[in-house]
C-alpha positions in Angstrom: 15.4 -45.4 5.9 15.2 -43.1 3.2 17.4 -44.1 0.3 16.4 -42.3 -2.9 18.7 -41.1 -5.8 20.6 -37.8 -4.0 22.0 -36.3 -7.5 20.3 -33.4 -9.1 20.3 -34.2 -12.9 18.3 -32.5 -15.9 18.4 -35.9 -17.6 19.7 -39.1 -17.5 22.8 -38.5 -19.4 24.7 -37.4 -16.8 23.6 -40.2 -14.3 25.2 -42.5 -16.6 28.2 -40.8 -16.8 28.9 -40.5 -13.0 28.2 -44.0 -12.8 30.5 -44.9 -15.9 33.7 -43.0 -14.6 32.7 -43.7 -11.1 32.6 -47.9 -12.0 35.7 -47.4 -14.2 37.7 -45.5 -11.2 36.6 -48.4 -8.7 37.7 -51.2 -10.7 41.1 -49.7 -11.4 41.8 -49.8 -7.4 39.3 -53.1 -7.2 42.2 -54.8 -10.0 45.0 -53.2 -8.2 44.1 -54.7 -5.2 43.1 -58.4 -6.8 46.7 -58.4 -8.3 48.5 -57.5 -5.0 46.6 -60.9 -3.7 47.6 -62.7 -6.6 51.2 -61.8 -6.1 50.5 -62.9 -2.6 50.4 -66.8 -3.5 47.1 -67.7 -1.7 45.7 -70.4 -2.1 43.6 -71.1 -5.4 40.1 -71.5 -3.7 40.8 -67.7 -1.8 41.6 -66.2 -4.6 38.8 -67.6 -7.0 37.0 -66.1 -3.8 38.9 -62.6 -4.4 37.9 -62.2 -8.2 34.1 -63.1 -7.3 34.2 -60.3 -4.5 36.1 -58.0 -6.8 33.4 -58.4 -9.7 30.5 -57.7 -7.5 32.2 -54.7 -5.9 32.5 -53.5 -9.4 28.9 -54.6 -10.1 27.6 -52.6 -7.4 29.0 -49.4 -8.3 26.2 -48.4 -9.6 23.6 -49.1 -7.0 26.5 -47.2 -4.8 26.3 -44.2 -6.7 21.8 -44.2 -7.4 21.6 -45.5 -3.6 24.4 -45.0 -1.2 23.2 -46.2 1.8 22.4 -50.2 0.0 25.5 -50.0 -1.7 27.6 -49.1 1.2 26.2 -52.0 3.4 26.7 -54.4 0.6 29.9 -53.5 -0.2 31.2 -53.3 3.5 30.2 -56.9 3.8 32.3 -58.0 0.7 35.1 -56.3 2.8 34.8 -58.7 5.9 35.8 -61.7 2.6 38.3 -60.1 0.8 40.8 -56.8 0.6 39.9 -56.2 -2.6 36.5 -54.8 -1.4 38.6 -51.9 0.6 38.9 -49.6 -2.3 35.1 -49.7 -3.1 33.8 -50.1 0.8 35.8 -47.1 1.5 34.8 -44.9 -1.5 31.1 -46.1 -0.3 31.7 -44.2 3.0 32.6 -41.1 1.4 29.9 -41.4 -0.8 27.5 -41.9 1.8 29.0 -39.0 4.1 28.4 -36.5 1.0 25.0 -37.3 0.5 23.4 -38.4 3.7 22.9 -37.2 7.9 25.9 -37.5 9.5 24.7 -40.2 11.8 23.8 -42.5 8.6 27.5 -42.0 7.6 28.9 -42.7 11.0 26.7 -45.9 10.8 27.9 -47.2 7.6 31.2 -46.3 8.5 31.0 -48.0 11.4 29.6 -51.6 9.6 32.7 -51.0 7.4 35.3 -50.7 10.0 33.4 -53.9 11.7 34.0 -55.5 8.4 37.5 -54.8 8.3 38.0 -56.4 11.9 37.0 -59.4 10.7 38.4 -59.6 7.6 41.8 -59.2 9.3 41.3 -61.9 11.7 41.3 -64.5 9.1 43.2 -62.6 6.0 45.7 -60.9 8.7 47.9 -58.5 6.7 51.8 -59.5 7.0 54.2 -57.0 8.4 51.8 -54.9 10.3 50.2 -56.3 13.6 46.6 -56.4 14.1 45.6 -53.3 16.3 47.8 -51.1 14.2 45.8 -52.2 11.0 42.8 -51.7 12.4 43.7 -48.6 14.0 44.8 -47.3 10.3 41.2 -48.3 8.9 39.7 -46.7 11.9 41.5 -43.7 11.4 40.8 -43.6 7.4 37.1 -44.4 8.1 36.8 -41.4 9.9 38.8 -39.1 7.6 36.4 -40.4 4.7 33.7 -39.4 7.1 34.7 -35.7 8.0 36.1 -35.0 4.3 32.3 -36.1 2.8 30.5 -34.4 6.2 32.8 -31.3 5.4 31.6 -31.5 1.3 28.4 -31.8 2.0 28.3 -28.7 4.3 29.9 -26.5 1.8 27.4 -28.1 -0.6 24.5 -27.1 1.5 26.0 -23.4 2.6 26.1 -22.9 -1.5 22.8 -24.0 -2.0 21.8 -22.0 0.8 23.5 -18.7 -0.4 21.2 -19.4 -3.6 18.4 -19.3 -2.4 18.6 -16.4 -0.4 20.0 -14.9 -3.7 16.8 -16.1 -5.6 14.2 -14.9 -2.7 16.4 -11.7 -2.7 15.8 -11.3 -6.2 12.7 -11.9 -5.7 11.9 -9.5 -3.4 13.9 -6.7 -5.1 11.4 -7.6 -8.1 8.2 -7.3 -5.8 9.1 -4.0 -4.0 9.9 -2.7 -7.7 6.4 -3.6 -9.2 5.4 -2.2 -5.8 6.9 1.0 -6.3 5.6 1.2 -9.9 2.3 0.9 -8.6 2.7 3.1 -5.8 4.0 5.8 -8.6 1.5 4.8 -10.8 -1.1 5.9 -8.1 0.6 9.4 -7.0 0.7 10.4 -10.7 -2.8 9.4 -11.3 -3.7 11.1 -8.1 -1.7 14.5 -8.6 -3.0 14.6 -12.2 -6.6 14.1 -11.1 -6.4 17.4 -8.4 -4.5 19.3 -10.9 -6.2 19.0 -13.8 -10.0 18.1 -12.6 -10.2 21.8 -11.4 -8.6 23.3 -14.1 -10.8 21.6 -16.4 -13.8 22.2 -15.2 -13.2 26.3 -14.9 -13.0 25.5 -19.0 -16.1 23.5 -18.9 -17.9 26.4 -17.0 -17.0 29.1 -19.4 -17.5 26.5 -22.6 -20.6 26.2 -21.0 -21.6 29.7 -20.9 -20.7 30.5 -24.3 -22.7 27.1 -25.2 -25.7 28.1 -23.1 -25.4 31.9 -23.6 -25.5 32.9 -27.0 -27.1 36.3 -26.6 -24.1 37.6 -24.4 -22.4 40.3 -26.2 -19.2 39.9 -28.2 -17.2 41.4 -25.2 -18.0 39.2 -22.5 -17.7 35.9 -25.2 -14.2 37.0 -26.4 -13.7 37.8 -23.0 -14.7 33.8 -22.1 -13.0 32.8 -24.8 -9.6 34.2 -24.2 -10.3 32.7 -20.3 -10.5 28.9 -21.9 -7.2 29.7 -23.8 -5.5 31.0 -20.9 -6.9 28.3 -18.6 -5.8 25.7 -21.4 -2.3 26.6 -21.6 -2.7 26.8 -17.6 -3.7 23.5 -17.5 -0.9 22.2 -19.8 1.7 24.3 -17.9 0.3 22.5 -14.7 0.6 19.0 -15.9 4.0 19.6 -17.0 5.2 20.8 -13.5 3.3 17.8 -12.2 5.3 15.2 -14.3 8.7 16.9 -13.6 8.0 17.0 -9.7 6.9 13.0 -9.9 10.0 12.4 -12.2 12.3 14.5 -9.6 15.1 11.7 -10.0 15.6 13.1 -13.7 17.2 16.4 -14.2 15.3 18.9 -16.5 17.0 20.2 -19.4 17.0 23.8 -18.2 18.5 22.4 -14.8 15.0 22.7 -13.0 14.5 26.4 -14.0 11.2 27.5 -14.8 9.4 25.1 -12.2 6.6 26.7 -10.3 6.6 25.6 -6.7 3.8 23.4 -5.3 0.3 25.2 -3.9 0.4 25.5 -0.3 -1.7 27.0 2.9 -1.3 30.7 1.5 -2.7 29.7 -1.8 -6.5 29.5 -0.9 -7.6 33.0 -1.7 -6.2 32.7 -5.3 -7.9 29.5 -5.2 -11.2 30.8 -4.3 -10.6 34.3 -6.1 -10.5 31.9 -9.7 -13.7 30.1 -8.9 -15.7 33.3 -8.1 -14.3 34.6 -11.3 -16.1 31.4 -13.1 -18.7 32.0 -11.5 -19.3 30.8 -8.3 -20.4 31.9 -5.0 -17.6 31.1 -2.5 -17.9 32.4 0.9 -14.0 31.8 2.9 -13.6 31.4 6.3 -10.3 32.0 7.2 -9.1 31.3 11.2 -5.9 30.8 10.9 -3.5 32.6 13.2 -1.3 35.3 11.2 1.1 34.4 9.3 0.1 30.2 9.4 2.8 28.7 9.0 2.0 24.3 8.9 4.7 22.3 6.4 4.4 22.3 2.8 3.0 18.4 2.9 0.0 19.7 5.5 -0.3 23.0 3.6 -0.6 21.5 0.0 -2.9 18.6 1.2 -4.9 21.0 2.6 -5.0 23.1 -0.7 -5.8 19.8 -2.2 -9.1 19.2 0.2 -10.3 22.6 -1.0 -9.5 22.3 -4.2 -11.3 18.8 -4.6 -14.4 20.4 -3.0 -14.5 23.5 -5.2 -14.3 21.1 -8.0 -17.0 18.5 -7.4 -19.2 21.8 -6.3 -18.6 23.2 -9.6 -19.5 20.0 -11.1 -22.5 18.5 -9.0 -24.0 21.7 -7.3 -23.6 24.5 -10.2 -25.1 28.0 -9.0 -25.2 26.9 -5.2 -23.3 28.9 -2.6 -20.3 27.7 -1.0 -18.7 28.3 2.5 -15.5 27.4 2.8 -14.0 27.2 6.3 -10.0 27.0 7.4 -8.7 27.1 11.0 -6.5 25.7 13.8 -3.4 26.3 15.1 0.2 25.4 15.6 0.1 22.3 17.9 -3.4 21.4 17.5 -5.3 20.4 14.3 -5.6 22.3 10.7 -9.4 21.9 10.2 -11.2 22.4 6.6 -14.8 22.4 6.1 -16.8 22.9 2.9 -20.5 23.1 2.6 -22.8 23.3 -0.4 -26.5 22.7 -0.9 -27.2 19.9 -2.8 -28.2 21.2 -6.6 -32.0 21.8 -6.6 -34.8 21.2 -9.2 -36.1 25.0 -9.3 -36.6 26.4 -12.7 -34.0 29.0 -14.0 -31.5 29.8 -16.9 -30.5 27.0 -18.7 -27.3 25.6 -17.1 -25.1 23.4 -18.6 -25.4 19.6 -18.4 -23.8 17.9 -15.2 -21.1 15.7 -15.7 -21.1 12.4 -14.3 -18.9 11.9 -11.5 -16.7 8.6 -10.8 -16.1 9.0 -7.2 -12.4 8.5 -7.5 -11.4 12.1 -6.8 -12.6 12.0 -3.0 -11.1 8.3 -2.7 -7.8 9.6 -3.8 -8.1 12.6 -1.7 -8.9 10.2 1.3 -5.9 8.6 0.8 -3.7 11.7 0.3 -5.1 12.7 3.2 -4.3 9.9 5.4 -1.1 9.9 4.1 -0.5 13.3 5.7 -1.5 11.7 9.0 -4.7 13.1 9.0 -8.6 12.3 8.4 -11.0 13.0 5.7 -15.1 12.1 5.8 -18.1 13.7 3.9 -21.6 13.1 4.3 -24.7 14.6 2.9 -27.0 16.4 6.1 -30.8 15.7 6.5 -30.7 19.8 5.6 -30.1 18.4 1.8 -26.6 19.7 2.2 -23.2 18.5 1.8 -20.4 18.5 3.8 -16.8 17.5 3.4 -14.6 18.0 6.4 -10.6 17.4 7.1 -8.5 17.4 9.7 -4.1 17.6 9.5 -1.6 17.4 12.1 0.0 20.6 13.1 2.8 20.3 15.0 4.0 22.9 17.4 
């Protein structure tokens, strides 16, 4: 039987306080019982036995506090010798019921009842029959065991509720951390999709100014104006992205002035911007007229084409790009972009190709998957880069 210390203390000081107060309280009750035995005018040897039992009972209180079962059994044995051990023995039944499983408490209480039955046989109580006296002891022990078991169940319930609260708080913190990580990823993906395209256009015009200084002043001024306008557009788009990602905080102007997010109908404008930057883009539009997929599907398709054009501009400058968009409601929306890889043939000076990290395609794949679609890309044996995506298009 595991009979170890049951209280949870931060240090030894609270345990000493409990032992001290328990010893004082039970000592007072034991002293009153001893005084009652003294006034009963028993034989001197019997009173001497009562004194010895009283001293042992009080001495066993620290054992009862630290090892309830051991202390309870010892006090029950003393109760068989003298009535002065009845207060600490009954208190032991309550302590065991509060700290130990119910069957253990019943066993200790039964031991106490048996000890009092022995006590009543050789030291009967005056004015009360043995049967009634034993019945009262049984009722007293049963009440103490029930009280202790109820207190233990209440304590267990409180501990369970505290543990649930602790787990709920930990789960809330975990969800907050995950939400923050997802929000960071979303912000990074949106910024990449918006700014990478716009800044790559600016890099193209800036490269033209750097590598073609012999252009006419009018063309140089035009390119500088495009760079200035593109920089303002990049700032505006960045502001729009941050505003949309923080849609739980109202804008100072009530939300006015925020441009709507691009959708499928904005693809021709996207292609026109790339053509103005010198790219050779062919758009094969096979969509029904009008094409009305959901905003999520249309925006995702726009981002797919935008990322493909940005990659072609950075890694295959001067190569033609073919964009095909097709599908119909009830089937799929299919986007396919093809462009040859950058060749090594001689030609006019070109700006250096920026190094790519590959995070754009990774983020694009995640975006397409979140929309319920699929994206893949490959380099064909003919030296052509192909990107293909499909998105669900409910009827």
